[in-house]
The first five atom37 places (N, CA, C, CB, O) and aatype in JSON, in Angstrom:
{
  "aatype": [12, 15, 10, 14, 9, 0, 18, 16, 14, 16, 10, 1, 14, 0, 11, 7, 3, 13, 7, 0, 5, 19, 6, 7, 6, 16, 19, 10, 10, 14, 6, 15, 10, 0, 14, 15, 10, 1, 1, 13, 5, 19, 5, 15, 7, 6, 3, 10, 10, 15, 18, 19, 15, 15, 13, 14, 15, 0, 9, 0, 0, 0, 10, 7, 17, 16, 0, 6, 6, 16, 1, 5, 0, 6, 0, 7, 10, 9, 6, 11, 10, 1, 7, 1, 19, 8, 6, 0, 12, 9, 6, 14, 0, 0, 16, 6, 14, 1, 7, 13, 7, 0, 13, 3, 14, 15, 1, 10, 1, 14, 10, 14, 15, 8],
  "atom_mask": [
    [1, 1, 1, 1, 1],
    [1, 1, 1, 1, 1],
    [1, 1, 1, 1, 1],
    [1, 1, 1, 1, 1],
    [1, 1, 1, 1, 1],
    [1, 1, 1, 1, 1],
    [1, 1, 1, 1, 1],
    [1, 1, 1, 1, 1],
    [1, 1, 1, 1, 1],
    [1, 1, 1, 1, 1],
    [1, 1, 1, 1, 1],
    [1, 1, 1, 1, 1],
    [1, 1, 1, 1, 1],
    [1, 1, 1, 1, 1],
    [1, 1, 1, 1, 1],
    [1, 1, 1, 0, 1],
    [1, 1, 1, 1, 1],
    [1, 1, 1, 1, 1],
    [1, 1, 1, 0, 1],
    [1, 1, 1, 1, 1],
    [1, 1, 1, 1, 1],
    [1, 1, 1, 1, 1],
    [1, 1, 1, 1, 1],
    [1, 1, 1, 0, 1],
    [1, 1, 1, 1, 1],
    [1, 1, 1, 1, 1],
    [1, 1, 1, 1, 1],
    [1, 1, 1, 1, 1],
    [1, 1, 1, 1, 1],
    [1, 1, 1, 1, 1],
    [1, 1, 1, 1, 1],
    [1, 1, 1, 1, 1],
    [1, 1, 1, 1, 1],
    [1, 1, 1, 1, 1],
    [1, 1, 1, 1, 1],
    [1, 1, 1, 1, 1],
    [1, 1, 1, 1, 1],
    [1, 1, 1, 1, 1],
    [1, 1, 1, 1, 1],
    [1, 1, 1, 1, 1],
    [1, 1, 1, 1, 1],
    [1, 1, 1, 1, 1],
    [1, 1, 1, 1, 1],
    [1, 1, 1, 1, 1],
    [1, 1, 1, 0, 1],
    [1, 1, 1, 1, 1],
    [1, 1, 1, 1, 1],
    [1, 1, 1, 1, 1],
    [1, 1, 1, 1, 1],
    [1, 1, 1, 1, 1],
    [1, 1, 1, 1, 1],
    [1, 1, 1, 1, 1],
    [1, 1, 1, 1, 1],
    [1, 1, 1, 1, 1],
    [1, 1, 1, 1, 1],
    [1, 1, 1, 1, 1],
    [1, 1, 1, 1, 1],
    [1, 1, 1, 1, 1],
    [1, 1, 1, 1, 1],
    [1, 1, 1, 1, 1],
    [1, 1, 1, 1, 1],
    [1, 1, 1, 1, 1],
    [1, 1, 1, 1, 1],
    [1, 1, 1, 0, 1],
    [1, 1, 1, 1, 1],
    [1, 1, 1, 1, 1],
    [1, 1, 1, 1, 1],
    [1, 1, 1, 1, 1],
    [1, 1, 1, 1, 1],
    [1, 1, 1, 1, 1],
    [1, 1, 1, 1, 1],
    [1, 1, 1, 1, 1],
    [1, 1, 1, 1, 1],
    [1, 1, 1, 1, 1],
    [1, 1, 1, 1, 1],
    [1, 1, 1, 0, 1],
    [1, 1, 1, 1, 1],
    [1, 1, 1, 1, 1],
    [1, 1, 1, 1, 1],
    [1, 1, 1, 1, 1],
    [1, 1, 1, 1, 1],
    [1, 1, 1, 1, 1],
    [1, 1, 1, 0, 1],
    [1, 1, 1, 1, 1],
    [1, 1, 1, 1, 1],
    [1, 1, 1, 1, 1],
    [1, 1, 1, 1, 1],
    [1, 1, 1, 1, 1],
    [1, 1, 1, 1, 1],
    [1, 1, 1, 1, 1],
    [1, 1, 1, 1, 1],
    [1, 1, 1, 1, 1],
    [1, 1, 1, 1, 1],
    [1, 1, 1, 1, 1],
    [1, 1, 1, 1, 1],
    [1, 1, 1, 1, 1],
    [1, 1, 1, 1, 1],
    [1, 1, 1, 1, 1],
    [1, 1, 1, 0, 1],
    [1, 1, 1, 1, 1],
    [1, 1, 1, 0, 1],
    [1, 1, 1, 1, 1],
    [1, 1, 1, 1, 1],
    [1, 1, 1, 1, 1],
    [1, 1, 1, 1, 1],
    [1, 1, 1, 1, 1],
    [1, 1, 1, 1, 1],
    [1, 1, 1, 1, 1],
    [1, 1, 1, 1, 1],
    [1, 1, 1, 1, 1],
    [1, 1, 1, 1, 1],
    [1, 1, 1, 1, 1],
    [1, 1, 1, 1, 1],
    [1, 1, 1, 1, 1]
  ],
  "atom_positions": [
    [[39.75, 112.87, 84.28], [40.98, 112.99, 83.53], [40.77, 114.66, 83.48], [41.08, 112.03, 81.93], [39.66, 115.18, 83.56]],
    [[41.89, 115.32, 83.35], [41.86, 116.91, 83.34], [42.83, 117.02, 82.03], [42.54, 117.79, 84.94], [43.72, 116.2, 81.83]],
    [[42.56, 118.06, 81.2], [43.23, 118.58, 80.05], [43.88, 119.72, 80.5], [42.36, 118.87, 78.92], [43.18, 120.73, 80.54]],
    [[45.32, 119.86, 80.92], [45.78, 120.94, 81.33], [46.01, 121.9, 80.18], [46.87, 120.67, 82.07], [46.08, 121.46, 79.04]],
    [[46.14, 123.32, 80.44], [46.29, 124.29, 79.47], [47.78, 124.78, 79.33], [45.37, 125.41, 79.8], [48.35, 125.29, 80.3]],
    [[48.43, 124.61, 78.1], [49.64, 125.28, 77.99], [49.43, 126.48, 77.16], [50.7, 124.42, 77.45], [48.61, 126.44, 76.25]],
    [[50.11, 127.56, 77.41], [50.25, 128.78, 76.37], [51.04, 128.73, 75.6], [50.49, 129.92, 76.76], [52.1, 128.19, 75.91]],
    [[50.87, 129.26, 74.31], [51.85, 129.42, 73.34], [51.94, 130.61, 72.34], [51.77, 128.36, 72.65], [50.93, 131.14, 71.89]],
    [[53.15, 130.99, 72.02], [53.06, 132.38, 71.21], [52.34, 132.18, 69.82], [54.61, 133.01, 70.9], [51.71, 133.06, 69.23]],
    [[52.54, 130.91, 69.43], [52.23, 130.77, 67.89], [50.77, 130.66, 67.64], [52.93, 129.49, 67.25], [50.43, 130.62, 66.46]],
    [[49.94, 130.6, 68.45], [48.56, 130.81, 68.05], [47.89, 132.0, 68.42], [47.81, 129.84, 68.5], [48.26, 132.66, 69.39]],
    [[46.8, 132.35, 67.63], [46.48, 133.88, 67.91], [44.65, 133.58, 68.02], [47.13, 135.2, 66.33], [44.01, 132.97, 67.17]],
    [[44.13, 134.15, 69.24], [42.72, 134.47, 69.29], [42.23, 135.48, 68.36], [42.38, 134.88, 70.56], [42.95, 136.4, 67.97]],
    [[40.91, 135.33, 67.97], [40.16, 136.08, 67.38], [38.84, 136.24, 68.09], [40.09, 135.67, 66.16], [38.35, 135.28, 68.68]],
    [[38.07, 137.71, 68.05], [36.78, 137.41, 68.59], [35.87, 136.51, 68.08], [36.17, 138.4, 68.67], [35.55, 136.4, 66.9]],
    [[35.36, 135.66, 69.31], [34.69, 134.79, 69.08], [35.09, 133.3, 68.77], [0.0, 0.0, 0.0], [34.43, 132.29, 68.54]],
    [[36.61, 133.58, 68.86], [37.59, 131.86, 68.72], [38.51, 132.43, 69.64], [38.52, 131.17, 66.9], [39.08, 133.52, 69.55]],
    [[38.6, 131.48, 70.62], [39.69, 131.24, 71.74], [41.11, 130.81, 70.96], [39.16, 129.92, 72.87], [42.22, 130.98, 71.46]],
    [[40.89, 130.29, 69.81], [42.14, 130.02, 68.97], [42.8, 128.65, 69.57], [0.0, 0.0, 0.0], [43.97, 128.32, 69.38]],
    [[41.86, 127.93, 70.29], [42.4, 126.57, 71.05], [42.76, 125.54, 69.92], [41.16, 125.84, 72.14], [42.46, 125.68, 68.74]],
    [[43.34, 124.66, 70.38], [44.01, 123.56, 69.83], [44.29, 122.47, 70.95], [45.31, 124.05, 69.16], [44.8, 122.73, 72.04]],
    [[43.87, 121.24, 70.52], [44.2, 120.03, 71.5], [45.33, 119.15, 70.96], [42.89, 119.08, 71.72], [45.25, 118.6, 69.86]],
    [[46.21, 119.07, 71.64], [47.36, 118.23, 71.17], [47.62, 117.18, 72.46], [48.78, 119.26, 70.77], [48.09, 117.49, 73.55]],
    [[47.15, 115.79, 71.99], [47.44, 114.74, 72.97], [46.21, 115.16, 74.24], [0.0, 0.0, 0.0], [45.01, 115.26, 74.02]],
    [[46.79, 115.34, 75.36], [46.03, 115.55, 76.56], [46.05, 116.98, 77.1], [46.52, 114.63, 77.58], [45.64, 117.26, 78.23]],
    [[46.54, 117.86, 76.25], [46.95, 119.36, 76.67], [46.07, 120.01, 75.58], [48.77, 119.83, 76.58], [45.86, 119.68, 74.42]],
    [[45.51, 121.31, 76.51], [44.88, 122.11, 75.43], [45.8, 123.47, 75.21], [43.27, 122.49, 75.87], [46.13, 124.15, 76.19]],
    [[46.17, 123.81, 73.9], [46.75, 124.77, 73.75], [46.08, 126.04, 73.45], [47.5, 124.47, 73.03], [45.09, 126.1, 72.72]],
    [[46.56, 126.94, 73.97], [45.61, 128.61, 74.03], [46.77, 129.29, 73.58], [44.91, 129.39, 75.81], [47.93, 128.87, 73.61]],
    [[46.27, 130.54, 73.09], [47.12, 131.57, 72.75], [47.62, 132.44, 74.19], [46.28, 132.5, 71.65], [46.91, 132.8, 75.13]],
    [[49.19, 132.63, 73.99], [49.6, 133.33, 75.08], [48.83, 134.56, 75.46], [50.86, 133.65, 74.89], [48.55, 134.72, 76.65]],
    [[48.53, 135.26, 74.75], [47.77, 136.42, 74.98], [46.54, 136.36, 75.56], [47.59, 137.01, 73.95], [45.95, 137.43, 75.66]],
    [[45.93, 135.21, 76.02], [44.95, 135.11, 76.84], [45.46, 134.44, 78.42], [43.9, 134.27, 76.03], [44.7, 134.03, 79.3]],
    [[46.53, 134.46, 78.45], [46.96, 133.82, 79.62], [46.53, 134.83, 81.0], [48.65, 133.56, 79.44], [45.89, 134.42, 81.97]],
    [[47.04, 136.24, 80.83], [46.75, 136.93, 82.02], [45.29, 136.87, 82.46], [47.16, 138.28, 81.86], [44.91, 136.63, 83.61]],
    [[44.5, 137.13, 81.37], [42.79, 136.96, 81.71], [42.36, 135.71, 82.41], [41.88, 136.93, 80.31], [41.69, 135.66, 83.45]],
    [[42.86, 134.6, 81.65], [42.44, 133.15, 82.08], [42.97, 132.79, 83.59], [43.1, 132.03, 80.97], [42.31, 132.2, 84.45]],
    [[44.36, 133.29, 83.73], [44.84, 132.95, 85.02], [44.28, 133.74, 86.3], [46.25, 133.1, 84.95], [44.26, 133.27, 87.44]],
    [[43.79, 135.17, 85.89], [43.07, 135.57, 86.92], [41.91, 134.95, 87.26], [42.84, 136.69, 86.78], [41.59, 135.0, 88.45]],
    [[41.05, 134.25, 86.29], [40.04, 133.64, 86.63], [40.22, 131.98, 87.14], [39.25, 133.85, 85.5], [39.33, 131.13, 87.17]],
    [[41.81, 131.83, 87.58], [41.92, 130.69, 88.01], [41.9, 129.41, 87.01], [41.01, 130.67, 88.89], [42.08, 128.27, 87.42]],
    [[41.69, 129.7, 85.74], [41.46, 128.42, 84.83], [42.85, 127.9, 84.45], [40.57, 128.76, 83.4], [43.81, 128.49, 83.95]],
    [[42.69, 126.58, 84.83], [44.07, 125.83, 84.57], [44.12, 124.59, 83.54], [44.56, 125.26, 85.96], [45.11, 123.99, 83.11]],
    [[42.71, 124.37, 83.27], [42.42, 123.21, 82.35], [41.35, 123.38, 81.47], [42.15, 122.04, 83.06], [40.53, 124.29, 81.58]],
    [[41.32, 122.43, 80.51], [39.94, 122.73, 79.51], [39.0, 122.61, 79.98], [0.0, 0.0, 0.0], [38.07, 123.08, 79.33]],
    [[38.7, 122.05, 81.09], [37.51, 121.86, 81.82], [36.96, 123.07, 82.46], [37.72, 120.89, 82.8], [35.82, 123.51, 82.51]],
    [[38.26, 123.57, 83.01], [38.05, 124.69, 84.01], [37.4, 125.99, 82.8], [39.83, 125.15, 84.96], [36.45, 126.75, 82.98]],
    [[38.07, 125.92, 81.87], [37.61, 126.99, 80.69], [36.22, 126.62, 80.21], [38.64, 126.96, 79.31], [35.42, 127.55, 80.09]],
    [[35.9, 125.56, 79.97], [34.71, 125.28, 79.29], [33.55, 125.64, 80.62], [34.74, 123.54, 78.62], [32.47, 126.14, 80.3]],
    [[33.84, 125.36, 82.01], [32.96, 125.55, 83.03], [32.68, 127.09, 83.09], [33.51, 124.97, 84.34], [31.54, 127.56, 83.18]],
    [[33.95, 127.91, 83.02], [33.85, 129.31, 83.29], [33.18, 129.84, 82.29], [35.04, 129.97, 83.47], [32.22, 130.6, 82.48]],
    [[33.57, 129.55, 81.27], [32.74, 130.4, 80.05], [31.23, 130.04, 80.03], [33.34, 130.01, 78.44], [30.4, 130.81, 79.56]],
    [[30.93, 128.95, 80.51], [29.43, 128.59, 80.26], [28.65, 129.36, 81.46], [29.13, 126.8, 80.3], [27.51, 129.83, 81.44]],
    [[29.68, 129.34, 82.61], [28.89, 130.02, 83.69], [28.86, 131.29, 83.94], [29.17, 129.63, 84.74], [27.89, 131.87, 84.44]],
    [[30.11, 131.91, 83.54], [30.2, 133.34, 83.52], [30.72, 133.82, 82.31], [30.96, 133.83, 84.57], [31.93, 134.06, 82.25]],
    [[29.85, 134.05, 81.11], [30.27, 134.38, 79.99], [30.55, 135.78, 79.85], [29.47, 133.96, 79.16], [31.41, 136.14, 79.04]],
    [[29.78, 136.78, 80.71], [30.19, 138.18, 80.54], [31.1, 138.62, 81.36], [29.22, 139.03, 80.64], [31.29, 139.84, 81.36]],
    [[31.86, 137.79, 82.24], [33.08, 137.82, 82.87], [34.21, 137.65, 81.63], [33.12, 136.62, 84.05], [35.1, 138.47, 81.44]],
    [[34.05, 136.64, 80.95], [35.12, 136.39, 79.98], [35.0, 137.39, 78.85], [35.05, 134.93, 79.42], [36.01, 137.83, 78.3]],
    [[33.61, 137.81, 78.45], [33.65, 138.96, 77.25], [34.38, 139.95, 77.89], [32.17, 139.59, 76.68], [35.4, 140.37, 77.34]],
    [[33.99, 140.47, 79.07], [34.68, 141.72, 79.43], [36.19, 141.73, 79.67], [34.08, 142.2, 80.61], [36.9, 142.74, 79.59]],
    [[36.59, 140.51, 79.98], [38.01, 140.4, 80.21], [38.76, 140.59, 78.9], [38.34, 139.05, 80.85], [39.84, 141.17, 78.77]],
    [[38.01, 139.98, 77.9], [38.39, 140.01, 76.38], [38.15, 140.95, 75.51], [37.91, 139.12, 75.77], [38.65, 140.92, 74.39]],
    [[37.31, 141.96, 75.97], [36.81, 142.91, 75.18], [35.84, 142.33, 74.01], [0.0, 0.0, 0.0], [35.87, 142.86, 72.9]],
    [[34.98, 141.24, 74.26], [34.22, 140.78, 73.32], [32.92, 141.01, 73.75], [34.48, 139.49, 73.0], [32.68, 141.43, 74.88]],
    [[31.92, 140.72, 72.77], [30.52, 140.91, 72.82], [30.01, 139.44, 73.43], [29.89, 141.31, 71.26], [30.7, 138.44, 73.27]],
    [[28.66, 139.41, 74.19], [28.28, 138.23, 74.44], [28.24, 137.35, 73.37], [27.22, 138.27, 75.01], [28.79, 136.27, 73.51]],
    [[27.7, 137.6, 72.35], [27.76, 136.74, 71.06], [28.93, 136.13, 70.73], [27.44, 137.44, 69.94], [28.92, 134.92, 70.5]],
    [[29.88, 136.71, 70.66], [31.19, 136.39, 70.27], [31.72, 135.39, 71.5], [32.11, 137.82, 70.07], [32.59, 134.55, 71.27]],
    [[31.21, 135.52, 72.61], [31.72, 134.52, 73.73], [30.99, 133.27, 73.44], [31.43, 135.02, 75.32], [31.53, 132.17, 73.46]],
    [[29.76, 133.49, 73.18], [29.16, 132.2, 72.72], [29.62, 131.4, 71.85], [28.13, 132.34, 72.3], [29.67, 130.18, 72.0]],
    [[30.14, 132.27, 70.52], [30.71, 131.66, 69.49], [31.81, 130.91, 69.99], [31.06, 132.55, 68.51], [31.86, 129.7, 69.78]],
    [[32.92, 131.66, 70.81], [33.83, 130.77, 71.33], [33.52, 129.7, 72.13], [34.6, 131.35, 71.93], [34.19, 128.67, 72.0]],
    [[32.55, 129.78, 72.99], [32.25, 128.72, 73.49], [31.86, 127.49, 72.77], [31.49, 129.03, 74.18], [32.39, 126.43, 73.09]],
    [[30.94, 127.54, 71.78], [30.64, 126.38, 70.92], [31.73, 125.84, 70.0], [29.53, 126.73, 70.1], [31.67, 124.7, 69.54]],
    [[32.84, 126.76, 69.72], [34.16, 126.13, 69.08], [34.67, 125.41, 70.28], [0.0, 0.0, 0.0], [34.98, 124.24, 70.07]],
    [[34.83, 125.81, 71.41], [35.65, 124.93, 72.31], [34.88, 123.71, 72.67], [36.09, 125.66, 73.61], [35.51, 122.75, 73.13]],
    [[33.63, 123.63, 72.53], [32.93, 122.54, 73.18], [33.09, 121.53, 71.77], [31.19, 122.99, 73.81], [33.03, 120.31, 71.93]],
    [[33.25, 122.05, 70.58], [33.59, 120.89, 69.65], [34.87, 120.47, 69.79], [33.41, 121.17, 68.26], [35.05, 119.26, 69.67]],
    [[35.81, 121.15, 70.0], [37.31, 120.67, 70.18], [37.41, 119.79, 71.27], [38.33, 121.82, 70.42], [38.16, 118.82, 71.2]],
    [[36.66, 120.04, 72.38], [36.66, 118.99, 73.66], [35.75, 118.08, 73.83], [36.59, 119.55, 74.85], [35.69, 117.36, 74.83]],
    [[34.88, 118.05, 72.79], [33.81, 116.87, 72.62], [34.72, 115.25, 72.54], [32.82, 117.21, 70.93], [35.58, 114.86, 71.76]],
    [[34.22, 114.75, 73.45], [34.9, 113.2, 73.48], [36.25, 113.17, 74.31], [0.0, 0.0, 0.0], [36.87, 112.14, 74.57]],
    [[36.67, 114.6, 74.72], [37.86, 114.41, 75.76], [37.35, 114.81, 76.9], [39.17, 115.2, 75.51], [38.03, 114.42, 77.84]],
    [[36.43, 115.42, 77.2], [35.77, 115.8, 78.69], [34.43, 114.98, 78.83], [35.37, 117.58, 78.85], [33.84, 114.35, 77.96]],
    [[34.17, 115.11, 79.93], [32.67, 114.23, 80.48], [31.58, 115.04, 79.45], [32.14, 114.54, 82.63], [31.47, 116.23, 79.15]],
    [[30.99, 114.07, 79.13], [29.71, 114.6, 78.26], [28.75, 115.5, 79.1], [28.78, 113.32, 77.69], [28.12, 116.38, 78.52]],
    [[28.63, 115.32, 80.33], [27.78, 116.12, 81.23], [28.3, 117.82, 81.17], [27.94, 115.41, 82.87], [27.61, 118.82, 81.33]],
    [[29.38, 117.74, 80.95], [30.09, 119.33, 80.78], [29.78, 119.78, 79.73], [31.59, 119.53, 80.77], [29.84, 121.01, 79.7]],
    [[29.35, 119.13, 78.5], [28.86, 119.55, 77.31], [27.32, 119.85, 77.0], [29.28, 118.63, 76.51], [26.79, 120.81, 76.44]],
    [[26.69, 118.46, 77.69], [25.33, 118.49, 77.68], [24.73, 118.28, 79.25], [24.86, 117.37, 76.66], [24.36, 117.17, 79.66]],
    [[24.69, 119.23, 79.88], [24.11, 119.28, 81.2], [22.84, 118.47, 81.5], [23.83, 120.62, 81.46], [21.91, 118.91, 80.83]],
    [[22.53, 117.53, 82.2], [21.3, 116.95, 82.48], [20.33, 118.02, 82.76], [21.39, 115.99, 83.58], [20.69, 118.97, 83.44]],
    [[19.14, 117.94, 82.28], [17.94, 118.93, 82.5], [17.66, 118.49, 84.07], [16.44, 118.68, 81.31], [17.71, 117.34, 84.51]],
    [[17.33, 119.81, 84.87], [16.99, 119.39, 86.31], [15.63, 119.75, 86.34], [17.85, 120.09, 87.52], [15.21, 120.61, 85.57]],
    [[14.72, 119.04, 87.36], [13.5, 119.04, 87.73], [13.24, 120.48, 88.47], [13.26, 117.79, 88.57], [14.11, 120.95, 89.2]],
    [[12.05, 121.12, 88.24], [11.92, 122.34, 88.89], [11.76, 122.35, 90.4], [10.85, 122.97, 88.33], [10.83, 121.67, 90.83]],
    [[12.38, 122.88, 91.1], [12.35, 122.66, 92.58], [11.01, 123.6, 93.21], [13.94, 123.16, 93.26], [10.43, 124.57, 92.71]],
    [[10.82, 123.03, 94.28], [9.85, 123.83, 95.04], [10.39, 124.19, 96.4], [0.0, 0.0, 0.0], [11.08, 123.41, 97.06]],
    [[10.03, 125.45, 96.79], [10.8, 125.8, 98.17], [9.96, 125.89, 99.36], [11.52, 127.16, 98.1], [10.42, 126.34, 100.41]],
    [[8.6, 125.43, 99.24], [7.84, 125.67, 100.1], [6.83, 126.89, 100.02], [0.0, 0.0, 0.0], [5.9, 127.0, 100.83]],
    [[7.06, 127.82, 99.02], [6.06, 128.93, 98.8], [5.05, 128.59, 98.15], [6.5, 129.99, 98.18], [5.22, 127.73, 97.28]],
    [[3.9, 129.07, 98.34], [2.86, 129.02, 97.25], [2.93, 129.85, 96.38], [1.68, 129.11, 97.61], [3.5, 130.9, 96.7]],
    [[2.47, 129.74, 95.11], [2.33, 130.45, 93.61], [1.21, 131.44, 94.21], [1.74, 129.29, 92.05], [0.12, 131.07, 94.66]],
    [[1.59, 132.58, 94.15], [0.61, 133.91, 94.61], [-0.6, 133.87, 93.79], [1.32, 135.48, 94.35], [-1.63, 134.37, 94.25]],
    [[-0.58, 133.33, 92.62], [-1.63, 133.62, 91.58], [-2.69, 132.53, 92.05], [-1.08, 133.44, 89.9], [-3.85, 132.59, 91.65]],
    [[-2.26, 131.56, 92.91], [-3.22, 130.6, 93.06], [-3.75, 130.71, 94.81], [-2.5, 129.06, 92.55], [-4.42, 129.81, 95.31]],
    [[-3.37, 131.88, 95.55], [-3.79, 132.26, 96.67], [-5.24, 132.86, 96.67], [-2.86, 133.1, 97.13], [-5.66, 133.45, 95.67]],
    [[-5.95, 132.71, 97.74], [-7.35, 133.54, 97.63], [-6.84, 134.84, 98.27], [-8.79, 132.81, 98.53], [-5.9, 134.97, 99.05]],
    [[-7.71, 135.83, 97.74], [-7.3, 137.28, 98.46], [-7.96, 137.27, 99.82], [-7.86, 138.7, 97.58], [-9.0, 136.69, 100.11]],
    [[-7.23, 137.98, 100.62], [-7.52, 138.31, 102.1], [-8.92, 139.02, 102.05], [-6.31, 139.34, 102.82], [-9.14, 139.76, 101.08]],
    [[-9.64, 138.89, 102.77], [-10.83, 139.54, 103.08], [-10.32, 141.1, 103.44], [-11.64, 138.72, 104.35], [-9.27, 141.27, 104.06]],
    [[-11.1, 142.15, 103.02], [-10.93, 143.28, 103.37], [-11.58, 143.77, 104.89], [-11.38, 143.94, 102.27], [-12.63, 143.25, 105.27]],
    [[-11.1, 144.5, 105.49], [-11.82, 144.92, 106.69], [-12.54, 146.19, 106.62], [-10.94, 145.0, 107.77], [-13.17, 146.6, 107.6]]
  ]
}
């Protein structure tokens, strides 16, 4: 289930708050955010949540916010989308550390000197 974004002139963003509202199955966002979010190909609430969690500095730069303000906006968006998007988007599962065949250098014996 996708929550499409609709832009409206009646909402206003603030630093640390996207100004998002959810009405039915639509995420309403301030019209002033449209140019920045369209540039990032953000078309749904899921897209916005994914993008802001993956690339917070890009969102911060586009909106003229600090990293902390972007994290605050992400937290607010999560609360508004909780129960409407898949829980894995909100609380990603922990991943196991991966080994790629390389040895831990600290566990290698030093090479003999010639």
